[in-house]
N, CA, C and O of each residue as an XYZ file, in Angstrom:
744
protein
N      21.765     13.330    -19.360
C      23.066     13.935    -19.268
C      23.673     13.561    -17.931
O      23.053     13.765    -16.887
N      24.843     13.031    -17.953
C      25.513     12.628    -16.729
C      26.407     13.755    -16.258
O      27.099     14.383    -17.060
N      26.397     14.011    -14.979
C      27.257     15.017    -14.385
C      28.363     14.311    -13.634
O      28.120     13.352    -12.902
N      29.586     14.794    -13.822
C      30.724     14.195    -13.156
C      31.298     15.217    -12.191
O      31.587     16.345    -12.590
N      31.466     14.847    -10.941
C      32.050     15.711     -9.937
C      33.357     15.097     -9.482
O      33.537     13.880     -9.528
N      34.240     15.927     -9.053
C      35.504     15.413     -8.550
C      36.660     16.037     -9.292
O      36.582     17.190     -9.718
N      37.740     15.281     -9.452
C      38.954     15.780    -10.063
C      38.702     16.133    -11.522
O      38.108     15.360    -12.273
N      39.161     17.309    -11.902
C      38.965     17.787    -13.261
C      40.207     17.464    -14.074
O      41.324     17.771    -13.655
N      40.018     16.845    -15.239
C      41.165     16.604    -16.093
C      41.072     17.514    -17.318
O      40.004     18.056    -17.607
N      42.162     17.682    -18.026
C      42.214     18.600    -19.156
C      41.741     17.972    -20.454
O      41.677     18.657    -21.475
N      41.407     16.690    -20.444
C      40.924     16.037    -21.642
C      39.454     16.378    -21.850
O      38.685     16.411    -20.889
N      39.051     16.634    -23.107
C      37.635     16.933    -23.340
C      36.775     15.715    -23.010
O      37.143     14.574    -23.290
N      35.652     15.985    -22.423
C      34.707     14.921    -22.074
C      33.910     14.540    -23.305
O      33.663     15.382    -24.168
N      33.507     13.291    -23.400
C      32.699     12.838    -24.515
C      31.318     12.498    -23.991
O      31.169     11.789    -22.996
N      30.316     13.014    -24.674
C      28.929     12.770    -24.300
C      28.310     11.897    -25.365
O      28.252     12.287    -26.531
N      27.847     10.717    -24.983
C      27.202      9.827    -25.933
C      25.707      9.999    -25.788
O      25.117      9.601    -24.783
N      25.092     10.602    -26.809
C      23.652     10.850    -26.754
C      22.849      9.756    -27.412
O      21.621      9.833    -27.461
N      23.514      8.742    -27.917
C      22.796      7.652    -28.568
C      22.637      7.901    -30.055
O      22.441      6.955    -30.817
N      22.716      9.145    -30.484
C      22.561      9.465    -31.898
C      23.921      9.864    -32.495
O      24.288      9.401    -33.574
N      24.632     10.690    -31.813
C      25.938     11.128    -32.274
C      26.810     11.377    -31.047
O      26.311     11.758    -29.988
N      28.081     11.164    -31.194
C      28.981     11.439    -30.091
C      29.336     12.911    -30.150
O      29.707     13.428    -31.204
N      29.222     13.584    -29.015
C      29.464     15.018    -28.977
C      30.418     15.321    -27.839
O      30.309     14.732    -26.763
N      31.336     16.219    -28.061
C      32.256     16.653    -27.019
C      31.725     17.945    -26.427
O      31.200     18.796    -27.145
N      31.866     18.091    -25.081
C      31.451     19.334    -24.447
C      32.180     20.476    -25.125
O      33.391     20.407    -25.338
N      31.451     21.523    -25.464
C      32.062     22.700    -26.055
C      32.327     22.571    -27.538
O      32.763     23.544    -28.153
N      32.083     21.406    -28.153
C      32.292     21.210    -29.581
C      30.950     20.984    -30.253
O      30.088     20.308    -29.691
N      30.752     21.539    -31.450
C      29.481     21.298    -32.130
C      29.366     19.838    -32.537
O      30.368     19.187    -32.833
N      28.155     19.332    -32.551
C      27.949     17.948    -32.963
C      28.111     17.852    -34.458
O      28.113     18.867    -35.155
N      28.246     16.637    -34.958
C      28.442     16.437    -36.377
C      27.221     16.860    -37.178
O      27.319     17.075    -38.387
N      26.073     16.982    -36.523
C      24.860     17.387    -37.226
C      24.724     18.898    -37.303
O      23.793     19.399    -37.933
N      25.648     19.642    -36.667
C      25.579     21.096    -36.706
C      25.938     21.568    -38.100
O      26.885     21.060    -38.701
N      25.198     22.529    -38.622
C      25.419     23.001    -39.972
C      25.751     24.482    -39.970
O      25.189     25.239    -40.761
N      26.636     24.901    -39.114
C      27.028     26.301    -39.031
C      28.099     26.572    -40.069
O      29.080     25.835    -40.171
N      27.902     27.659    -40.856
C      28.881     27.999    -41.871
C      29.993     28.863    -41.299
O      31.017     29.064    -41.953
N      29.810     29.375    -40.094
C      30.831     30.199    -39.480
C      31.586     29.384    -38.446
O      30.990     28.665    -37.644
N      32.889     29.504    -38.475
C      33.693     28.836    -37.462
C      33.789     29.763    -36.271
O      34.311     30.873    -36.384
N      33.290     29.319    -35.133
C      33.334     30.127    -33.935
C      34.252     29.461    -32.939
O      34.235     28.238    -32.798
N      35.052     30.247    -32.247
C      35.924     29.627    -31.249
C      35.085     29.010    -30.145
O      34.128     29.618    -29.665
N      35.443     27.818    -29.751
C      34.703     27.104    -28.716
C      35.522     27.101    -27.438
O      36.716     26.805    -27.457
N      34.891     27.423    -26.351
C      35.553     27.323    -25.066
C      35.141     26.015    -24.447
O      33.971     25.641    -24.523
N      36.069     25.308    -23.836
C      35.698     24.028    -23.238
C      34.648     24.241    -22.159
O      34.740     25.156    -21.341
N      33.673     23.390    -22.182
C      32.590     23.463    -21.202
C      32.864     22.457    -20.096
O      33.342     21.352    -20.349
N      32.562     22.846    -18.890
C      32.725     21.945    -17.759
C      31.352     21.606    -17.223
O      30.400     22.340    -17.489
N      31.213     20.520    -16.477
C      29.915     20.214    -15.887
C      29.404     21.349    -15.023
O      28.198     21.592    -14.963
N      30.324     22.057    -14.341
C      29.888     23.172    -13.508
C      29.297     24.278    -14.357
O      28.297     24.885    -13.973
N      29.906     24.556    -15.522
C      29.386     25.577    -16.422
C      28.062     25.137    -17.013
O      27.170     25.961    -17.217
N      27.918     23.835    -17.293
C      26.662     23.327    -17.833
C      25.524     23.525    -16.845
O      24.392     23.777    -17.258
N      25.802     23.416    -15.543
C      24.765     23.606    -14.540
C      24.311     25.053    -14.494
O      23.150     25.329    -14.192
N      25.207     25.975    -14.788
C      24.867     27.390    -14.731
C      24.114     27.838    -15.972
O      23.485     28.896    -15.954
N      24.161     27.062    -17.051
C      23.485     27.428    -18.280
C      22.022     27.041    -18.195
O      21.710     25.880    -17.929
N      21.100     28.000    -18.416
C      19.686     27.647    -18.344
C      19.300     26.725    -19.489
O      19.808     26.855    -20.602
N      18.408     25.807    -19.211
C      17.931     24.857    -20.197
C      16.541     25.277    -20.620
O      15.699     25.571    -19.772
N      16.286     25.312    -21.913
C      14.971     25.698    -22.414
C      13.962     24.614    -22.058
O      14.233     23.423    -22.216
N      12.824     25.028    -21.588
C      11.783     24.091    -21.191
C      10.860     23.829    -22.371
O      10.657     24.712    -23.204
N      10.298     22.626    -22.452
C       9.370     22.312    -23.525
C       7.973     22.821    -23.225
O       7.131     22.884    -24.120
N       7.722     23.179    -21.993
C       6.423     23.740    -21.656
C       6.584     25.222    -21.405
O       7.618     25.667    -20.906
N       5.570     25.981    -21.748
C       5.642     27.415    -21.534
C       4.909     27.752    -20.262
O       3.793     27.287    -20.032
N       5.535     28.560    -19.438
C       4.924     28.962    -18.181
C       4.228     30.296    -18.390
O       4.695     31.132    -19.164
N       3.141     30.491    -17.718
C       2.410     31.737    -17.802
C       3.241     32.854    -17.194
O       4.016     32.626    -16.265
N       3.078     34.054    -17.716
C       3.809     35.198    -17.183
C       3.384     35.483    -15.744
O       4.141     36.087    -14.984
N       2.189     35.056    -15.368
C       1.689     35.299    -14.026
C       2.253     34.309    -13.014
O       2.132     34.519    -11.807
N       2.869     33.232    -13.498
C       3.406     32.223    -12.597
C       4.748     32.691    -12.082
O       5.675     32.874    -12.871
N       4.880     32.890    -10.776
C       6.131     33.390    -10.224
C       7.214     32.316    -10.219
O       6.945     31.140     -9.974
N       8.427     32.742    -10.493
C       9.556     31.833    -10.352
C       9.995     31.881     -8.896
O       9.944     32.935     -8.262
N      10.415     30.777     -8.382
C      10.821     30.741     -6.984
C       9.642     30.378     -6.111
O       8.641     29.851     -6.596
N       9.753     30.656     -4.833
C       8.691     30.274     -3.915
C       8.708     28.772     -3.715
O       9.609     28.083     -4.194
N       7.716     28.268     -3.008
C       7.653     26.832     -2.774
C       6.925     26.164     -3.927
O       5.849     26.600     -4.335
N       7.523     25.103     -4.444
C       6.988     24.415     -5.616
C       7.032     22.910     -5.384
O       8.061     22.359     -4.992
N       5.908     22.258     -5.630
C       5.826     20.809     -5.514
C       5.512     20.242     -6.881
O       4.530     20.635     -7.512
N       6.344     19.314     -7.346
C       6.123     18.663     -8.628
C       5.857     17.186     -8.382
O       6.676     16.487     -7.785
N       4.708     16.721     -8.846
C       4.367     15.306     -8.780
C       4.631     14.759    -10.175
O       3.864     15.006    -11.105
N       5.716     14.019    -10.312
C       6.177     13.566    -11.614
C       5.306     12.506    -12.254
O       4.373     11.991    -11.639
N       5.630     12.183    -13.513
C       4.880     11.156    -14.232
C       4.939      9.819    -13.493
O       5.951      9.490    -12.873
N       3.874      9.068    -13.561
C       3.751      7.744    -12.931
C       3.773      7.788    -11.414
O       3.891      6.742    -10.776
N       3.663      8.974    -10.815
C       3.598      9.113     -9.358
C       2.149      9.313     -8.970
O       1.435     10.088     -9.607
N       1.702      8.614     -7.919
C       0.347      8.762     -7.399
C       0.434      9.285     -5.979
O       1.064      8.670     -5.119
N      -0.202     10.424     -5.736
C      -0.226     11.044     -4.416
C      -1.683     11.100     -3.994
O      -2.466     11.855     -4.571
N      -2.059     10.306     -2.988
C      -3.464     10.174     -2.609
C      -3.690     10.529     -1.156
O      -2.840     10.302     -0.295
N      -4.881     11.104     -0.904
C      -5.340     11.327      0.458
C      -4.534     12.307      1.259
O      -4.269     12.061      2.436
N      -4.131     13.415      0.666
C      -3.322     14.389      1.385
C      -3.977     15.759      1.347
O      -4.884     16.014      0.555
N      -3.498     16.631      2.219
C      -3.869     18.036      2.197
C      -2.597     18.804      1.894
O      -1.612     18.702      2.625
N      -2.618     19.574      0.812
C      -1.435     20.314      0.390
C      -1.610     21.765      0.817
O      -2.555     22.434      0.400
N      -0.686     22.248      1.657
C      -0.743     23.626      2.135
C       0.630     24.269      1.972
O       1.631     23.578      1.779
N       0.668     25.576      2.050
C       1.911     26.349      1.971
C       2.727     26.018      0.727
O       3.956     25.981      0.776
N       2.052     25.784     -0.367
C       2.706     25.475     -1.634
C       2.323     26.577     -2.616
O       1.144     26.760     -2.919
N       3.319     27.309     -3.114
C       3.012     28.370     -4.071
C       2.576     27.801     -5.410
O       1.612     28.287     -6.002
N       3.271     26.776     -5.898
C       2.968     26.194     -7.210
C       2.957     24.673     -7.103
O       3.905     24.066     -6.602
N       1.876     24.069     -7.577
C       1.790     22.609     -7.665
C       1.789     22.241     -9.139
O       0.940     22.705     -9.900
N       2.743     21.405     -9.543
C       2.829     20.911    -10.906
C       2.451     19.437    -10.872
O       3.094     18.643    -10.186
N       1.409     19.071    -11.613
C       0.901     17.698    -11.598
C       1.201     17.049    -12.943
O       0.660     17.444    -13.976
N       2.075     16.044    -12.911
C       2.381     15.261    -14.102
C       1.909     13.825    -13.935
O       1.854     13.067    -14.903
N       1.571     13.452    -12.710
C       1.056     12.117    -12.401
C      -0.382     12.231    -11.946
O      -1.173     12.952    -12.554
N      -0.732     11.517    -10.866
C      -2.089     11.536    -10.308
C      -2.040     12.080     -8.891
O      -1.258     11.611     -8.065
N      -2.883     13.076     -8.613
C      -2.983     13.635     -7.270
C      -4.441     13.587     -6.846
O      -5.316     14.095     -7.548
N      -4.704     12.970     -5.684
C      -6.023     12.996     -5.058
C      -5.822     13.711     -3.736
O      -5.279     13.142     -2.789
N      -6.269     14.982     -3.676
C      -5.928     15.795     -2.514
C      -6.883     16.964     -2.348
O      -7.756     17.218     -3.178
N      -6.680     17.661     -1.242
C      -7.310     18.941     -0.972
C      -6.180     19.944     -0.889
O      -5.160     19.688     -0.249
N      -6.358     21.092     -1.537
C      -5.271     22.054     -1.497
C      -5.770     23.486     -1.531
O      -6.836     23.786     -2.068
N      -4.968     24.360     -0.943
C      -5.177     25.799     -0.996
C      -3.814     26.364     -1.350
O      -2.870     26.274     -0.564
N      -3.716     26.946     -2.532
C      -2.418     27.339     -3.044
C      -2.563     28.563     -3.929
O      -3.648     29.131     -4.055
N      -1.442     28.969     -4.547
C      -1.469     30.099     -5.463
C      -1.668     29.633     -6.901
O      -2.506     30.187     -7.613
N      -0.911     28.622     -7.342
C      -0.918     28.207     -8.742
C      -0.959     26.688     -8.826
O      -0.281     25.990     -8.071
N      -1.772     26.186     -9.763
C      -1.729     24.757    -10.090
C      -1.522     24.656    -11.593
O      -2.168     25.357    -12.372
N      -0.614     23.775    -11.985
C      -0.350     23.497    -13.383
C      -0.496     21.989    -13.568
O       0.269     21.206    -13.005
N      -1.477     21.601    -14.357
C      -1.687     20.178    -14.618
C      -1.207     19.900    -16.034
O      -1.749     20.433    -17.002
N      -0.186     19.062    -16.143
C       0.396     18.709    -17.441
C      -0.583     17.842    -18.222
O      -1.568     17.350    -17.671
N      -0.304     17.662    -19.502
C      -1.207     16.917    -20.380
C      -1.473     15.506    -19.863
O      -2.595     15.016    -19.987
N      -0.492     14.852    -19.297
C      -0.671     13.502    -18.769
C      -1.074     13.513    -17.291
O      -1.277     12.453    -16.698
N      -1.192     14.701    -16.695
C      -1.500     14.811    -15.274
C      -2.991     14.782    -14.985
O      -3.819     15.096    -15.839
N      -3.313     14.390    -13.732
C      -4.717     14.309    -13.305
C      -4.809     14.698    -11.831
O      -4.039     14.216    -11.000
N      -5.765     15.579    -11.520
C      -6.010     15.998    -10.147
C      -7.460     15.695     -9.822
O      -8.364     16.081    -10.562
N      -7.680     14.997     -8.704
C      -9.028     14.718     -8.210
C      -9.113     15.242     -6.792
O      -8.236     14.973     -5.972
N     -10.171     15.993     -6.499
C     -10.323     16.503     -5.144
C     -10.834     17.915     -5.135
O     -11.676     18.299     -5.946
N     -10.310     18.688     -4.201
C     -10.764     20.046     -3.989
C      -9.570     20.991     -3.983
O      -8.556     20.719     -3.341
N      -9.699     22.110     -4.708
C      -8.599     23.066     -4.769
C      -9.138     24.487     -4.767
O     -10.079     24.813     -5.490
N      -8.529     25.321     -3.946
C      -8.793     26.755     -3.944
C      -7.479     27.425     -4.271
O      -6.524     27.357     -3.498
N      -7.435     28.082     -5.437
C      -6.175     28.634     -5.909
C      -6.389     29.966     -6.618
O      -7.520     30.359     -6.905
N      -5.284     30.653     -6.894
C      -5.339     31.928     -7.609
C      -5.373     31.710     -9.117
O      -6.224     32.274     -9.804
N      -4.454     30.897     -9.636
C      -4.316     30.683    -11.077
C      -4.241     29.189    -11.363
O      -3.486     28.462    -10.718
N      -5.039     28.732    -12.343
C      -5.016     27.322    -12.742
C      -4.713     27.224    -14.226
O      -5.344     27.893    -15.044
N      -3.748     26.390    -14.566
C      -3.410     26.102    -15.957
C      -3.601     24.606    -16.159
O      -2.832     23.798    -15.638
N      -4.628     24.243    -16.917
C      -5.018     22.833    -17.048
C      -4.757     22.343    -18.466
O      -5.377     22.809    -19.422
N      -3.830     21.395    -18.588
C      -3.582     20.716    -19.859
C      -4.031     19.266    -19.772
O      -4.205     18.601    -20.793
N      -4.219     18.777    -18.554
C      -4.643     17.399    -18.307
C      -6.076     17.379    -17.796
O      -6.958     17.996    -18.394
N      -6.316     16.667    -16.684
C      -7.672     16.462    -16.163
C      -7.775     16.987    -14.741
O      -6.911     16.722    -13.905
N      -8.837     17.731    -14.475
C      -9.201     18.129    -13.116
C     -10.618     17.652    -12.898
O     -11.491     17.904    -13.728
N     -10.867     16.952    -11.771
C     -12.200     16.469    -11.433
C     -12.438     16.739     -9.951
O     -11.730     16.215     -9.091
N     -13.452     17.569     -9.661
C     -13.757     17.858     -8.259
C     -14.241     19.279     -8.076
O     -14.854     19.860     -8.971
N     -13.958     19.837     -6.902
C     -14.341     21.213     -6.582
C     -13.145     22.117     -6.841
O     -12.085     21.956     -6.235
N     -13.331     23.066     -7.746
C     -12.248     23.970     -8.116
C     -12.711     25.411     -7.967
O     -13.673     25.831     -8.610
N     -12.027     26.159     -7.122
C     -12.275     27.586     -6.972
C     -11.010     28.312     -7.387
O      -9.968     28.200     -6.740
N     -11.120     29.061     -8.482
C      -9.993     29.831     -8.996
C     -10.303     31.298     -8.758
O     -11.210     31.864     -9.367
N      -9.539     31.900     -7.866
C      -9.813     33.280     -7.477
C      -9.515     34.278     -8.585
O     -10.165     35.320     -8.664
N      -8.543     33.978     -9.444
C      -8.186     34.928    -10.500
C      -8.475     34.377    -11.888
O      -9.469     34.769    -12.498
N      -7.641     33.482    -12.407
C      -7.747     33.086    -13.811
C      -7.622     31.576    -13.990
O      -6.680     30.950    -13.504
N      -8.591     31.010    -14.698
C      -8.604     29.595    -15.064
C      -8.295     29.503    -16.549
O      -9.005     30.082    -17.371
N      -7.226     28.768    -16.899
C      -6.848     28.568    -18.294
C      -6.943     27.075    -18.593
O      -6.273     26.255    -17.967
N      -7.795     26.743    -19.569
C      -7.950     25.347    -19.984
C      -7.418     25.254    -21.408
O      -7.955     25.876    -22.325
N      -6.364     24.476    -21.583
C      -5.747     24.317    -22.895
C      -6.511     23.276    -23.707
O      -7.411     22.617    -23.185
N      -6.152     23.128    -24.990
C      -6.876     22.249    -25.909
C      -6.991     20.818    -25.398
O      -7.999     20.154    -25.642
N      -5.977     20.338    -24.694
C      -5.990     18.960    -24.186
C      -6.606     18.867    -22.791
O      -6.709     17.772    -22.239
N      -7.017     19.995    -22.214
C      -7.515     20.018    -20.836
C      -8.979     19.668    -20.702
O      -9.786     19.936    -21.592
N      -9.311     19.057    -19.559
C     -10.696     18.682    -19.252
C     -10.940     18.975    -17.779
O     -10.254     18.432    -16.913
N     -11.920     19.838    -17.491
C     -12.243     20.228    -16.128
C     -13.704     19.894    -15.872
O     -14.591     20.349    -16.594
N     -13.950     19.087    -14.828
C     -15.319     18.710    -14.478
C     -15.516     18.859    -12.978
O     -14.575     18.749    -12.192
N     -16.775     19.114    -12.599
C     -17.099     19.208    -11.183
C     -17.785     20.517    -10.865
O     -18.490     21.081    -11.702
N     -17.576     20.998     -9.649
C     -18.119     22.280     -9.205
C     -17.010     23.313     -9.398
O     -16.007     23.301     -8.684
N     -17.201     24.199    -10.366
C     -16.149     25.110    -10.787
C     -16.576     26.553    -10.516
O     -17.662     26.971    -10.916
N     -15.711     27.311     -9.832
C     -15.894     28.742     -9.592
C     -14.631     29.427    -10.076
O     -13.527     28.965     -9.790
N     -14.781     30.525    -10.806
C     -13.602     31.199    -11.351
C     -13.828     32.700    -11.443
O     -14.967     33.162    -11.502
N     -12.739     33.456    -11.457
C     -12.796     34.899    -11.663
C     -12.837     35.210    -13.146
O     -13.736     35.907    -13.614
N     -11.859     34.693    -13.891
C     -11.792     34.825    -15.349
C     -11.490     33.451    -15.912
O     -10.872     32.626    -15.240
N     -11.921     33.196    -17.149
C     -11.669     31.905    -17.770
C     -11.202     32.101    -19.207
O     -11.686     32.976    -19.924
N     -10.237     31.255    -19.612
C      -9.761     31.195    -20.986
C      -9.779     29.724    -21.364
O      -9.183     28.892    -20.680
N     -10.470     29.404    -22.465
C     -10.547     28.010    -22.907
C     -10.091     27.948    -24.362
O     -10.699     28.566    -25.235
N      -9.019     27.202    -24.618
C      -8.560     26.989    -25.979
C      -9.543     26.087    -26.704
O     -10.264     25.309    -26.080
N      -9.564     26.198    -28.021
C     -10.428     25.344    -28.820
C     -10.069     23.882    -28.542
O      -8.910     23.489    -28.676
N     -11.044     23.094    -28.163
C     -10.831     21.692    -27.813
C     -10.840     21.449    -26.313
O     -11.056     20.318    -25.877
N     -10.613     22.481    -25.518
C     -10.656     22.349    -24.060
C     -12.082     22.091    -23.596
O     -13.035     22.551    -24.225
N     -12.233     21.354    -22.493
C     -13.561     20.969    -22.013
C     -13.799     21.484    -20.596
O     -12.916     21.425    -19.741
N     -15.020     21.994    -20.363
C     -15.435     22.482    -19.060
C     -16.866     22.020    -18.844
O     -17.755     22.369    -19.622
N     -17.100     21.234    -17.789
C     -18.437     20.687    -17.558
C     -18.714     20.590    -16.072
O     -17.804     20.386    -15.268
N     -19.993     20.741    -15.713
C     -20.391     20.601    -14.319
C     -21.169     21.814    -13.855
O     -21.808     22.496    -14.656
N     -21.113     22.083    -12.551
C     -21.753     23.245    -11.934
C     -20.748     24.393    -12.025
O     -19.802     24.465    -11.241
N     -20.963     25.289    -12.992
C     -19.978     26.316    -13.308
C     -20.538     27.688    -12.993
O     -21.670     28.011    -13.352
N     -19.711     28.512    -12.301
C     -20.148     29.854    -11.952
C     -18.962     30.810    -12.001
O     -17.875     30.512    -11.508
N     -19.203     31.957    -12.607
C     -18.196     33.014    -12.605
C     -18.330     33.748    -11.285
O     -19.302     34.473    -11.072
N     -17.378     33.571    -10.409
C     -17.478     34.166     -9.079
C     -17.348     35.679     -9.135
O     -17.820     36.357     -8.222
N     -16.728     36.238    -10.170
C     -16.619     37.686    -10.311
C     -18.014     38.278    -10.526
O     -18.348     39.297     -9.922
N     -18.827     37.655    -11.373
C     -20.178     38.166    -11.620
C     -21.064     37.966    -10.399
O     -21.942     38.786    -10.128
N     -20.845     36.892     -9.668
C     -21.631     36.653     -8.454
C     -21.307     37.708     -7.404
O     -22.206     38.195     -6.718
N     -20.021     38.068     -7.271
C     -19.632     39.090     -6.309
C     -20.147     40.456     -6.730
O     -20.566     41.246     -5.884
N     -20.122     40.751     -8.050
C     -20.641     42.024     -8.542
C     -22.140     42.126     -8.266
O     -22.622     43.182     -7.858
N     -22.880     41.038     -8.484
C     -24.316     41.035     -8.225
C     -24.599     41.235     -6.742
O     -25.527     41.953     -6.368
N     -23.790     40.593     -5.900
C     -23.969     40.730     -4.456
C     -23.681     42.168     -4.023
O     -24.419     42.727     -3.212
N     -22.612     42.773     -4.558
C     -22.285     44.149     -4.226
C     -23.360     45.102     -4.742
O     -23.691     46.082     -4.075
N     -23.910     44.820     -5.937
C     -24.991     45.646     -6.485
C     -26.231     45.583     -5.623
O     -26.894     46.599     -5.417
N     -26.562     44.386     -5.105
C     -27.722     44.222     -4.238
C     -27.501     44.982     -2.929
O     -28.426     45.597     -2.400
N     -26.278     44.936     -2.414
C     -25.976     45.649     -1.175
C     -26.078     47.154     -1.387
O     -26.565     47.863     -0.507
N     -25.629     47.658     -2.539
C     -25.727     49.079     -2.826
C     -27.174     49.521     -2.935
O     -27.541     50.578     -2.420
N     -28.014     48.711     -3.610
C     -29.420     49.088     -3.779
C     -30.142     49.057     -2.440
O     -31.046     49.859     -2.209
N     -29.753     48.133     -1.547
C     -30.378     48.088     -0.206
C     -29.917     49.300      0.611
O     -30.689     49.837      1.405
N     -28.675     49.731      0.425
C     -28.166     50.894      1.153
C     -28.869     52.163      0.666
O     -29.167     53.055      1.461
N     -29.130     52.241     -0.635
C     -29.840     53.409     -1.177
C     -31.293     53.436     -0.738
O     -31.854     54.508     -0.508
N     -31.904     52.271     -0.622
C     -33.304     52.185     -0.215
C     -33.477     52.548      1.264
O     -34.555     52.975      1.675
N     -32.449     52.384      2.039
C     -32.559     52.626      3.483
C     -32.481     54.041      3.859
O     -32.561     54.371      5.042
């Protein structure tokens, strides 16, 4: 979609989508609405204010806003340390060390390295040391390998998890239980 800035004219703009020609504010020829609804002319400024539906669903736990880094498709980010990033979205290849709140690896995305995070949503590949303080979600297309520590885990049918795996919540509970029994014995 092309955005035009500058002088506004009163003629309706034409958008060529390659399939059908559509005018802003007018239904396309493929629209099959039986009700005639009044159309208000749309401007590029109004189009920017209209939210666009995303093809990916974000977890309810993923905060909107904050600092967000997106590594797009066909982008390779190697040998870095990522800090002060609330959400990392990986659609390309990232080889890094990071401490963050949320990581989202898209189906075509790949992360290699070390990550300590609160919430992980894996649709692509993660290989390395992963510590998830709260919840690890591996979708059907996701593959996670390496040294994995997590609080809670959800794995869709088809998702893969392999390596040195430990539920850190159970490890902390066992440690607290041992400390309580030593305190009672003393």
